[in-house]
N, C-alpha and C positions, 0 to 999 in steps of 0.2 A: 504493499499499500504506499509506504512512504517511497520507494525506489519510484513508483509510478507518479507521484506527486512532485518529486524533483524532477523526473525527466520533464514531465508537462512544463514545470516551471522553467527549466534550462530551453525549452521552446518558445516560452513568452517572453523572457526578459530580453533577448536582443531586439525583438519588436518594439519593446518599450524604452529602449535607448534613443534619446532625443537626437534628432541629427542638429551637427552645430551649424549655426546661423551665422552669417555676417551682419551687420547691421550698421549703418552711416545714418548720420542725419544729414538733412538737405536743408540749404536756406531758400529754396524754391519751392514754387506751390508742386501738387503732385503731377498734372499734367505738364507742367514746364519740365520737371525733374526728369519724366520720362521722354519727353521730346529730345533733350540732352543726351539721354542716355542712347535712343534711337540714332541719333546725328554720328555720337560717337563710334557704336557700334558700326553702321555703315561705313564710316571713314576708315574704320580699321578692314575693311574687306569682308566683314561677316555679313551673315543673311538675318535680317528680322522676316519669322516666320508670321508673328501674330502679337498683336496689342487688345488685349484684353481690360475693359472699362467695367469693373465690378460694382462700381455706384451706379453706373448707368444701367446695368442689368437689374439692378434692384429696383429702380427708379421702374423700369418697366411692369413690375410686377407688385408696385404701389408700397414699396418697403423703402426704408431710409439706410441709405450705408454712407460712411463719411468717405470721402476720396479716396479710391484706393484702383490703382492700375497696374498691370502685369505686363511685361515685354517678355516674349519668348524669341530667343534668337540663339544661333550657332556657328560654328565653323568645321566644316566637314574635315579641316586638316587636323584639328584636335579630338573632334567628337569621333571620328571613324578607327583611330588605332586604339580608343578604350573599347568600342564595340566589336572590335576584330578580338579584342581578350574576351570579352564576356557581352554577348548579344544583347543580355538584359539589359546592360546600360540604356539601352533605347527606351527603357522606361523614364530615365530619368534626364534625357537628352532629348531636344535642344535645352539650353540652360535657361533658367527662368529669374528675372528679378521683379521684385513687387516694390512699388512705392504706394505708401499710404500716409493719412493722416491719422495721428492717434489723437485720442480724447482731448487732449490739450491742443491741439492743430498744428504740433510739431510733425514735419513730414520726414518719415524714414524710409531708408531703401534698404532691404530686405533678401537675403538670396543664400541658399545652401553652398557651405564649403565642398569644393570639389573634392577635397580629400575625404569627404564621407561615402563616395562611389567605391572606393577601395574597399570597405568594410562590407557595403550592401550588396556589391557586385563579386566579392572575391577577386579584384584586381589588385597589382602589386603596389603598396603603399609608395613606392617611392618611383612609381610610372612617371616618366617625365611629362607626358602628356596631363597630367593632375596638377603639377607645378605650373604649367605653361596655361591651363585654364584658370587656375587661381589668381596668376599675374594678370591675366586680361580681363577678369572680372573685377580686380582692383582697380587697375587702369582705367577701364571704361567706367564704373561707377565712380571713380574719382572725379572724373572729367563731368560727369552727369551732375556731381553736387557742388563743383568746383565755383568760387563766389564770383568769379568774372563775368 
């Protein structure tokens, strides 16, 4: 009985581990932050696949939601090597960055740390493409929130 409970717990616990999220504060509105991120992504030669306006979706069903937009983008030069090692990475690619206004009106930019892909999909933790993804996300989101 105890062994069965421990085995079940071992299966459940990895799913409960919180993914590491990177959070940055933006001095711009949510739409402007995502506009700036989209510009930076395109200037870097990556592809923007979609822009999701969660607040607009909520409004369509007569519900309120603070400003919240998601940008979905990627670069096959970085994503393909990850998927060649573990096709399941396609569940988490392309990359996604969320900008939202918190309860105090502070605009936050949020994304999952690419290093989480290693554990989630059995990739080597030291895979160069993970470091490249992390560097690209840091640089692109840095441009989105720059004060200039």
